[in-house]
Every structure is written in C-alpha cells, then in structure tokens.
PDB file with one MODEL, atoms N, CA, C and O in Angstrom:
MODEL        1
ATOM      1  N   UNK A   1      13.876  -2.471  -8.985  1.00  0.00           N
ATOM      2  CA  UNK A   1      13.988  -1.131  -8.443  1.00  0.00           C
ATOM      3  C   UNK A   1      14.475  -1.223  -7.003  1.00  0.00           C
ATOM      4  O   UNK A   1      13.982  -2.047  -6.233  1.00  0.00           O
ATOM      5  N   UNK A   2      15.421  -0.401  -6.642  1.00  0.00           N
ATOM      6  CA  UNK A   2      15.990  -0.412  -5.302  1.00  0.00           C
ATOM      7  C   UNK A   2      15.296   0.633  -4.439  1.00  0.00           C
ATOM      8  O   UNK A   2      15.576   1.826  -4.558  1.00  0.00           O
ATOM      9  N   UNK A   3      14.402   0.194  -3.580  1.00  0.00           N
ATOM     10  CA  UNK A   3      13.641   1.107  -2.735  1.00  0.00           C
ATOM     11  C   UNK A   3      14.433   1.620  -1.549  1.00  0.00           C
ATOM     12  O   UNK A   3      14.083   2.655  -0.983  1.00  0.00           O
ATOM     13  N   UNK A   4      15.485   0.930  -1.160  1.00  0.00           N
ATOM     14  CA  UNK A   4      16.237   1.322   0.032  1.00  0.00           C
ATOM     15  C   UNK A   4      16.791   2.737  -0.097  1.00  0.00           C
ATOM     16  O   UNK A   4      16.830   3.473   0.889  1.00  0.00           O
ATOM     17  N   UNK A   5      17.218   3.130  -1.293  1.00  0.00           N
ATOM     18  CA  UNK A   5      17.800   4.459  -1.478  1.00  0.00           C
ATOM     19  C   UNK A   5      16.793   5.573  -1.252  1.00  0.00           C
ATOM     20  O   UNK A   5      17.172   6.657  -0.809  1.00  0.00           O
ATOM     21  N   UNK A   6      15.516   5.335  -1.543  1.00  0.00           N
ATOM     22  CA  UNK A   6      14.517   6.387  -1.363  1.00  0.00           C
ATOM     23  C   UNK A   6      14.200   6.619   0.100  1.00  0.00           C
ATOM     24  O   UNK A   6      13.620   7.648   0.446  1.00  0.00           O
ATOM     25  N   UNK A   7      14.568   5.683   0.971  1.00  0.00           N
ATOM     26  CA  UNK A   7      14.226   5.796   2.379  1.00  0.00           C
ATOM     27  C   UNK A   7      15.398   6.164   3.267  1.00  0.00           C
ATOM     28  O   UNK A   7      15.289   6.092   4.491  1.00  0.00           O
ATOM     29  N   UNK A   8      16.516   6.557   2.678  1.00  0.00           N
ATOM     30  CA  UNK A   8      17.679   6.929   3.475  1.00  0.00           C
ATOM     31  C   UNK A   8      17.291   8.097   4.381  1.00  0.00           C
ATOM     32  O   UNK A   8      16.807   9.126   3.911  1.00  0.00           O
ATOM     33  N   UNK A   9      17.506   7.925   5.671  1.00  0.00           N
ATOM     34  CA  UNK A   9      17.160   8.962   6.635  1.00  0.00           C
ATOM     35  C   UNK A   9      15.748   8.860   7.177  1.00  0.00           C
ATOM     36  O   UNK A   9      15.399   9.594   8.102  1.00  0.00           O
ATOM     37  N   UNK A  10      14.923   7.976   6.633  1.00  0.00           N
ATOM     38  CA  UNK A  10      13.542   7.849   7.079  1.00  0.00           C
ATOM     39  C   UNK A  10      13.341   6.711   8.065  1.00  0.00           C
ATOM     40  O   UNK A  10      12.233   6.524   8.568  1.00  0.00           O
ATOM     41  N   UNK A  11      14.372   5.956   8.350  1.00  0.00           N
ATOM     42  CA  UNK A  11      14.243   4.773   9.208  1.00  0.00           C
ATOM     43  C   UNK A  11      13.627   5.122  10.560  1.00  0.00           C
ATOM     44  O   UNK A  11      12.829   4.346  11.086  1.00  0.00           O
ATOM     45  N   UNK A  12      13.976   6.259  11.127  1.00  0.00           N
ATOM     46  CA  UNK A  12      13.479   6.637  12.448  1.00  0.00           C
ATOM     47  C   UNK A  12      12.434   7.746  12.382  1.00  0.00           C
ATOM     48  O   UNK A  12      12.165   8.406  13.386  1.00  0.00           O
ATOM     49  N   UNK A  13      11.851   7.953  11.218  1.00  0.00           N
ATOM     50  CA  UNK A  13      10.849   9.001  11.045  1.00  0.00           C
ATOM     51  C   UNK A  13       9.446   8.413  11.099  1.00  0.00           C
ATOM     52  O   UNK A  13       9.243   7.236  10.799  1.00  0.00           O
ATOM     53  N   UNK A  14       8.487   9.235  11.483  1.00  0.00           N
ATOM     54  CA  UNK A  14       7.085   8.869  11.393  1.00  0.00           C
ATOM     55  C   UNK A  14       6.541   9.486  10.113  1.00  0.00           C
ATOM     56  O   UNK A  14       6.587  10.704   9.939  1.00  0.00           O
ATOM     57  N   UNK A  15       6.031   8.658   9.228  1.00  0.00           N
ATOM     58  CA  UNK A  15       5.525   9.131   7.943  1.00  0.00           C
ATOM     59  C   UNK A  15       4.004   9.177   7.960  1.00  0.00           C
ATOM     60  O   UNK A  15       3.355   8.325   8.568  1.00  0.00           O
ATOM     61  N   UNK A  16       3.445  10.168   7.295  1.00  0.00           N
ATOM     62  CA  UNK A  16       1.997  10.224   7.149  1.00  0.00           C
ATOM     63  C   UNK A  16       1.568   9.211   6.097  1.00  0.00           C
ATOM     64  O   UNK A  16       2.401   8.653   5.383  1.00  0.00           O
ATOM     65  N   UNK A  17       0.271   8.980   6.007  1.00  0.00           N
ATOM     66  CA  UNK A  17      -0.232   8.072   4.982  1.00  0.00           C
ATOM     67  C   UNK A  17       0.084   8.619   3.593  1.00  0.00           C
ATOM     68  O   UNK A  17       0.382   7.856   2.674  1.00  0.00           O
ATOM     69  N   UNK A  18       0.019   9.928   3.443  1.00  0.00           N
ATOM     70  CA  UNK A  18       0.299  10.556   2.148  1.00  0.00           C
ATOM     71  C   UNK A  18       1.770  10.397   1.763  1.00  0.00           C
ATOM     72  O   UNK A  18       2.078  10.096   0.609  1.00  0.00           O
ATOM     73  N   UNK A  19       2.672  10.594   2.710  1.00  0.00           N
ATOM     74  CA  UNK A  19       4.101  10.415   2.447  1.00  0.00           C
ATOM     75  C   UNK A  19       4.420   8.962   2.111  1.00  0.00           C
ATOM     76  O   UNK A  19       5.223   8.680   1.220  1.00  0.00           O
ATOM     77  N   UNK A  20       3.782   8.045   2.834  1.00  0.00           N
ATOM     78  CA  UNK A  20       3.988   6.620   2.570  1.00  0.00           C
ATOM     79  C   UNK A  20       3.499   6.258   1.180  1.00  0.00           C
ATOM     80  O   UNK A  20       4.161   5.514   0.457  1.00  0.00           O
ATOM     81  N   UNK A  21       2.343   6.782   0.806  1.00  0.00           N
ATOM     82  CA  UNK A  21       1.806   6.527  -0.535  1.00  0.00           C
ATOM     83  C   UNK A  21       2.763   7.042  -1.602  1.00  0.00           C
ATOM     84  O   UNK A  21       2.968   6.383  -2.622  1.00  0.00           O
ATOM     85  N   UNK A  22       3.346   8.205  -1.377  1.00  0.00           N
ATOM     86  CA  UNK A  22       4.293   8.765  -2.342  1.00  0.00           C
ATOM     87  C   UNK A  22       5.527   7.870  -2.483  1.00  0.00           C
ATOM     88  O   UNK A  22       6.012   7.655  -3.594  1.00  0.00           O
ATOM     89  N   UNK A  23       6.035   7.349  -1.364  1.00  0.00           N
ATOM     90  CA  UNK A  23       7.206   6.464  -1.417  1.00  0.00           C
ATOM     91  C   UNK A  23       6.904   5.169  -2.152  1.00  0.00           C
ATOM     92  O   UNK A  23       7.775   4.608  -2.817  1.00  0.00           O
ATOM     93  N   UNK A  24       5.668   4.695  -2.031  1.00  0.00           N
ATOM     94  CA  UNK A  24       5.289   3.445  -2.687  1.00  0.00           C
ATOM     95  C   UNK A  24       4.788   3.657  -4.109  1.00  0.00           C
ATOM     96  O   UNK A  24       4.556   2.691  -4.836  1.00  0.00           O
ATOM     97  N   UNK A  25       4.620   4.906  -4.509  1.00  0.00           N
ATOM     98  CA  UNK A  25       4.177   5.204  -5.864  1.00  0.00           C
ATOM     99  C   UNK A  25       2.673   5.125  -6.057  1.00  0.00           C
ATOM    100  O   UNK A  25       2.202   4.981  -7.186  1.00  0.00           O
ATOM    101  N   UNK A  26       1.903   5.217  -4.963  1.00  0.00           N
ATOM    102  CA  UNK A  26       0.446   5.201  -5.050  1.00  0.00           C
ATOM    103  C   UNK A  26      -0.069   6.621  -5.227  1.00  0.00           C
ATOM    104  O   UNK A  26       0.542   7.576  -4.748  1.00  0.00           O
ATOM    105  N   UNK A  27      -1.201   6.754  -5.923  1.00  0.00           N
ATOM    106  CA  UNK A  27      -1.758   8.082  -6.185  1.00  0.00           C
ATOM    107  C   UNK A  27      -2.500   8.661  -4.985  1.00  0.00           C
ATOM    108  O   UNK A  27      -2.494   9.875  -4.781  1.00  0.00           O
ATOM    109  N   UNK A  28      -3.138   7.803  -4.189  1.00  0.00           N
ATOM    110  CA  UNK A  28      -3.820   8.311  -2.999  1.00  0.00           C
ATOM    111  C   UNK A  28      -3.614   7.365  -1.824  1.00  0.00           C
ATOM    112  O   UNK A  28      -2.919   6.356  -1.940  1.00  0.00           O
ATOM    113  N   UNK A  29      -4.222   7.699  -0.696  1.00  0.00           N
ATOM    114  CA  UNK A  29      -3.944   6.974   0.540  1.00  0.00           C
ATOM    115  C   UNK A  29      -4.869   5.782   0.774  1.00  0.00           C
ATOM    116  O   UNK A  29      -4.692   5.064   1.758  1.00  0.00           O
ATOM    117  N   UNK A  30      -5.831   5.554  -0.084  1.00  0.00           N
ATOM    118  CA  UNK A  30      -6.745   4.423   0.131  1.00  0.00           C
ATOM    119  C   UNK A  30      -6.005   3.090   0.116  1.00  0.00           C
ATOM    120  O   UNK A  30      -6.340   2.184   0.879  1.00  0.00           O
ATOM    121  N   UNK A  31      -5.013   2.970  -0.737  1.00  0.00           N
ATOM    122  CA  UNK A  31      -4.221   1.736  -0.778  1.00  0.00           C
ATOM    123  C   UNK A  31      -3.443   1.548   0.521  1.00  0.00           C
ATOM    124  O   UNK A  31      -3.289   0.423   0.997  1.00  0.00           O
ATOM    125  N   UNK A  32      -2.959   2.633   1.087  1.00  0.00           N
ATOM    126  CA  UNK A  32      -2.249   2.567   2.366  1.00  0.00           C
ATOM    127  C   UNK A  32      -3.212   2.112   3.455  1.00  0.00           C
ATOM    128  O   UNK A  32      -2.854   1.288   4.296  1.00  0.00           O
ATOM    129  N   UNK A  33      -4.434   2.646   3.445  1.00  0.00           N
ATOM    130  CA  UNK A  33      -5.446   2.226   4.416  1.00  0.00           C
ATOM    131  C   UNK A  33      -5.722   0.731   4.308  1.00  0.00           C
ATOM    132  O   UNK A  33      -5.872   0.053   5.325  1.00  0.00           O
ATOM    133  N   UNK A  34      -5.790   0.216   3.089  1.00  0.00           N
ATOM    134  CA  UNK A  34      -6.025  -1.219   2.885  1.00  0.00           C
ATOM    135  C   UNK A  34      -4.854  -2.047   3.407  1.00  0.00           C
ATOM    136  O   UNK A  34      -5.060  -3.088   4.030  1.00  0.00           O
ATOM    137  N   UNK A  35      -3.633  -1.593   3.157  1.00  0.00           N
ATOM    138  CA  UNK A  35      -2.452  -2.311   3.650  1.00  0.00           C
ATOM    139  C   UNK A  35      -2.420  -2.335   5.180  1.00  0.00           C
ATOM    140  O   UNK A  35      -2.046  -3.340   5.783  1.00  0.00           O
ATOM    141  N   UNK A  36      -2.812  -1.233   5.795  1.00  0.00           N
ATOM    142  CA  UNK A  36      -2.829  -1.156   7.256  1.00  0.00           C
ATOM    143  C   UNK A  36      -3.922  -2.064   7.818  1.00  0.00           C
ATOM    144  O   UNK A  36      -3.680  -2.815   8.763  1.00  0.00           O
ATOM    145  N   UNK A  37      -5.120  -1.998   7.243  1.00  0.00           N
ATOM    146  CA  UNK A  37      -6.227  -2.801   7.776  1.00  0.00           C
ATOM    147  C   UNK A  37      -6.016  -4.297   7.563  1.00  0.00           C
ATOM    148  O   UNK A  37      -6.520  -5.108   8.341  1.00  0.00           O
ATOM    149  N   UNK A  38      -5.278  -4.673   6.518  1.00  0.00           N
ATOM    150  CA  UNK A  38      -5.003  -6.094   6.281  1.00  0.00           C
ATOM    151  C   UNK A  38      -3.840  -6.603   7.131  1.00  0.00           C
ATOM    152  O   UNK A  38      -3.606  -7.809   7.207  1.00  0.00           O
ATOM    153  N   UNK A  39      -3.110  -5.683   7.773  1.00  0.00           N
ATOM    154  CA  UNK A  39      -1.992  -6.077   8.620  1.00  0.00           C
ATOM    155  C   UNK A  39      -0.668  -6.186   7.885  1.00  0.00           C
ATOM    156  O   UNK A  39       0.341  -6.551   8.488  1.00  0.00           O
ATOM    157  N   UNK A  40      -0.654  -5.878   6.598  1.00  0.00           N
ATOM    158  CA  UNK A  40       0.589  -5.956   5.826  1.00  0.00           C
ATOM    159  C   UNK A  40       1.554  -4.833   6.187  1.00  0.00           C
ATOM    160  O   UNK A  40       2.770  -4.994   6.089  1.00  0.00           O
ATOM    161  N   UNK A  41       1.005  -3.695   6.604  1.00  0.00           N
ATOM    162  CA  UNK A  41       1.817  -2.535   6.967  1.00  0.00           C
ATOM    163  C   UNK A  41       1.389  -2.084   8.357  1.00  0.00           C
ATOM    164  O   UNK A  41       0.216  -1.788   8.584  1.00  0.00           O
ATOM    165  N   UNK A  42       2.338  -2.033   9.284  1.00  0.00           N
ATOM    166  CA  UNK A  42       2.023  -1.634  10.654  1.00  0.00           C
ATOM    167  C   UNK A  42       2.005  -0.119  10.758  1.00  0.00           C
ATOM    168  O   UNK A  42       2.850   0.573  10.191  1.00  0.00           O
ATOM    169  N   UNK A  43       1.016   0.382  11.500  1.00  0.00           N
ATOM    170  CA  UNK A  43       0.883   1.822  11.689  1.00  0.00           C
ATOM    171  C   UNK A  43       0.558   2.112  13.147  1.00  0.00           C
ATOM    172  O   UNK A  43       0.155   1.228  13.903  1.00  0.00           O
ATOM    173  N   UNK A  44       0.741   3.360  13.517  1.00  0.00           N
ATOM    174  CA  UNK A  44       0.464   3.820  14.870  1.00  0.00           C
ATOM    175  C   UNK A  44      -0.605   4.900  14.782  1.00  0.00           C
ATOM    176  O   UNK A  44      -0.506   5.812  13.961  1.00  0.00           O
ATOM    177  N   UNK A  45      -1.624   4.797  15.626  1.00  0.00           N
ATOM    178  CA  UNK A  45      -2.649   5.837  15.676  1.00  0.00           C
ATOM    179  C   UNK A  45      -2.338   6.752  16.854  1.00  0.00           C
ATOM    180  O   UNK A  45      -2.249   6.297  17.994  1.00  0.00           O
ATOM    181  N   UNK A  46      -2.175   8.031  16.576  1.00  0.00           N
ATOM    182  CA  UNK A  46      -1.847   9.011  17.602  1.00  0.00           C
ATOM    183  C   UNK A  46      -3.103   9.437  18.353  1.00  0.00           C
ATOM    184  O   UNK A  46      -4.219   9.152  17.918  1.00  0.00           O
ATOM    185  N   UNK A  47      -2.919  10.119  19.478  1.00  0.00           N
ATOM    186  CA  UNK A  47      -4.049  10.602  20.279  1.00  0.00           C
ATOM    187  C   UNK A  47      -4.964  11.525  19.488  1.00  0.00           C
ATOM    188  O   UNK A  47      -6.165  11.591  19.753  1.00  0.00           O
ATOM    189  N   UNK A  48      -4.404  12.229  18.528  1.00  0.00           N
ATOM    190  CA  UNK A  48      -5.183  13.164  17.718  1.00  0.00           C
ATOM    191  C   UNK A  48      -6.011  12.458  16.653  1.00  0.00           C
ATOM    192  O   UNK A  48      -6.814  13.089  15.967  1.00  0.00           O
ATOM    193  N   UNK A  49      -5.814  11.141  16.514  1.00  0.00           N
ATOM    194  CA  UNK A  49      -6.533  10.378  15.496  1.00  0.00           C
ATOM    195  C   UNK A  49      -5.740  10.209  14.217  1.00  0.00           C
ATOM    196  O   UNK A  49      -6.149   9.474  13.318  1.00  0.00           O
ATOM    197  N   UNK A  50      -4.613  10.883  14.134  1.00  0.00           N
ATOM    198  CA  UNK A  50      -3.761  10.766  12.953  1.00  0.00           C
ATOM    199  C   UNK A  50      -3.068   9.411  12.928  1.00  0.00           C
ATOM    200  O   UNK A  50      -2.797   8.818  13.972  1.00  0.00           O
ATOM    201  N   UNK A  51      -2.790   8.935  11.734  1.00  0.00           N
ATOM    202  CA  UNK A  51      -2.102   7.658  11.552  1.00  0.00           C
ATOM    203  C   UNK A  51      -0.692   7.941  11.055  1.00  0.00           C
ATOM    204  O   UNK A  51      -0.498   8.745  10.143  1.00  0.00           O
ATOM    205  N   UNK A  52       0.288   7.278  11.654  1.00  0.00           N
ATOM    206  CA  UNK A  52       1.680   7.426  11.232  1.00  0.00           C
ATOM    207  C   UNK A  52       2.286   6.048  11.010  1.00  0.00           C
ATOM    208  O   UNK A  52       1.959   5.081  11.699  1.00  0.00           O
ATOM    209  N   UNK A  53       3.173   5.989  10.033  1.00  0.00           N
ATOM    210  CA  UNK A  53       3.889   4.761   9.720  1.00  0.00           C
ATOM    211  C   UNK A  53       5.354   5.007  10.063  1.00  0.00           C
ATOM    212  O   UNK A  53       5.964   5.963   9.582  1.00  0.00           O
ATOM    213  N   UNK A  54       5.906   4.141  10.892  1.00  0.00           N
ATOM    214  CA  UNK A  54       7.307   4.245  11.270  1.00  0.00           C
ATOM    215  C   UNK A  54       8.150   3.856  10.063  1.00  0.00           C
ATOM    216  O   UNK A  54       7.869   2.850   9.412  1.00  0.00           O
ATOM    217  N   UNK A  55       9.174   4.636   9.758  1.00  0.00           N
ATOM    218  CA  UNK A  55      10.008   4.398   8.583  1.00  0.00           C
ATOM    219  C   UNK A  55      10.584   2.993   8.522  1.00  0.00           C
ATOM    220  O   UNK A  55      10.703   2.409   7.445  1.00  0.00           O
ATOM    221  N   UNK A  56      10.940   2.455   9.676  1.00  0.00           N
ATOM    222  CA  UNK A  56      11.502   1.107   9.718  1.00  0.00           C
ATOM    223  C   UNK A  56      10.455   0.074   9.299  1.00  0.00           C
ATOM    224  O   UNK A  56      10.799  -0.925   8.667  1.00  0.00           O
ATOM    225  N   UNK A  57       9.190   0.296   9.640  1.00  0.00           N
ATOM    226  CA  UNK A  57       8.117  -0.613   9.228  1.00  0.00           C
ATOM    227  C   UNK A  57       7.919  -0.565   7.713  1.00  0.00           C
ATOM    228  O   UNK A  57       7.619  -1.583   7.090  1.00  0.00           O
ATOM    229  N   UNK A  58       8.087   0.606   7.132  1.00  0.00           N
ATOM    230  CA  UNK A  58       7.991   0.723   5.677  1.00  0.00           C
ATOM    231  C   UNK A  58       9.138  -0.030   5.010  1.00  0.00           C
ATOM    232  O   UNK A  58       8.943  -0.677   3.980  1.00  0.00           O
ATOM    233  N   UNK A  59      10.331   0.052   5.593  1.00  0.00           N
ATOM    234  CA  UNK A  59      11.472  -0.709   5.068  1.00  0.00           C
ATOM    235  C   UNK A  59      11.200  -2.210   5.123  1.00  0.00           C
ATOM    236  O   UNK A  59      11.480  -2.929   4.164  1.00  0.00           O
ATOM    237  N   UNK A  60      10.654  -2.684   6.247  1.00  0.00           N
ATOM    238  CA  UNK A  60      10.332  -4.111   6.384  1.00  0.00           C
ATOM    239  C   UNK A  60       9.291  -4.535   5.354  1.00  0.00           C
ATOM    240  O   UNK A  60       9.405  -5.601   4.748  1.00  0.00           O
ATOM    241  N   UNK A  61       8.280  -3.697   5.160  1.00  0.00           N
ATOM    242  CA  UNK A  61       7.232  -3.993   4.185  1.00  0.00           C
ATOM    243  C   UNK A  61       7.828  -4.123   2.785  1.00  0.00           C
ATOM    244  O   UNK A  61       7.500  -5.055   2.050  1.00  0.00           O
ATOM    245  N   UNK A  62       8.694  -3.196   2.423  1.00  0.00           N
ATOM    246  CA  UNK A  62       9.312  -3.236   1.097  1.00  0.00           C
ATOM    247  C   UNK A  62      10.221  -4.448   0.940  1.00  0.00           C
ATOM    248  O   UNK A  62      10.279  -5.045  -0.135  1.00  0.00           O
ATOM    249  N   UNK A  63      10.928  -4.814   2.000  1.00  0.00           N
ATOM    250  CA  UNK A  63      11.806  -5.988   1.937  1.00  0.00           C
ATOM    251  C   UNK A  63      10.996  -7.263   1.714  1.00  0.00           C
ATOM    252  O   UNK A  63      11.395  -8.123   0.930  1.00  0.00           O
ATOM    253  N   UNK A  64       9.858  -7.387   2.403  1.00  0.00           N
ATOM    254  CA  UNK A  64       8.998  -8.564   2.211  1.00  0.00           C
ATOM    255  C   UNK A  64       8.418  -8.592   0.807  1.00  0.00           C
ATOM    256  O   UNK A  64       8.278  -9.657   0.207  1.00  0.00           O
ATOM    257  N   UNK A  65       8.089  -7.445   0.298  1.00  0.00           N
ATOM    258  CA  UNK A  65       7.438  -7.340  -1.002  1.00  0.00           C
ATOM    259  C   UNK A  65       8.394  -7.593  -2.160  1.00  0.00           C
ATOM    260  O   UNK A  65       7.981  -8.075  -3.214  1.00  0.00           O
ATOM    261  N   UNK A  66       9.659  -7.274  -1.971  1.00  0.00           N
ATOM    262  CA  UNK A  66      10.641  -7.397  -3.051  1.00  0.00           C
ATOM    263  C   UNK A  66      11.253  -8.788  -3.139  1.00  0.00           C
ATOM    264  O   UNK A  66      12.061  -9.041  -4.033  1.00  0.00           O
ATOM    265  N   UNK A  67      10.896  -9.683  -2.250  1.00  0.00           N
ATOM    266  CA  UNK A  67      11.464 -11.043  -2.279  1.00  0.00           C
ATOM    267  C   UNK A  67      10.853 -11.860  -3.378  1.00  0.00           C
ATOM    268  O   UNK A  67      11.209 -13.026  -3.552  1.00  0.00           O
TER     269      UNK A  67
ENDMDL
END
C-alpha cells in the first residue's frame, strides 16, 4: 500500500491524534498514544495541552515502517 498519496499536502500540517489515527487506519487514538510514548512517532504538546503530530514526522514514521 502506498501511504505517500494519502499525505499529499499534509507535510507541513499539524495533525491531531484522531487525524493521525485515521491516516494509519486505527480505530481510536490509544495506539497513537502508545507510538508517541514509545518514541516511534514524534509529537508536539501545545500550551493548551493538546498533542499534534507534524505531517513530516508521520511521513518519516510510515517510511520506516514500510521498509
């Protein structure tokens, strides 16, 4: 499966945990939380407490995973 096509235009976007889960095909965000806490997926915590994933980091994660 070619994941690069699903992320066209998202390289410079900040994605929520829910949006990231949808791109990866997960049903909820708990898997995203596990990926972030294990260090496999880099995320940014905003001042409001919200977590965002930079689109480029999601691309890197998918590239490592598809090898």
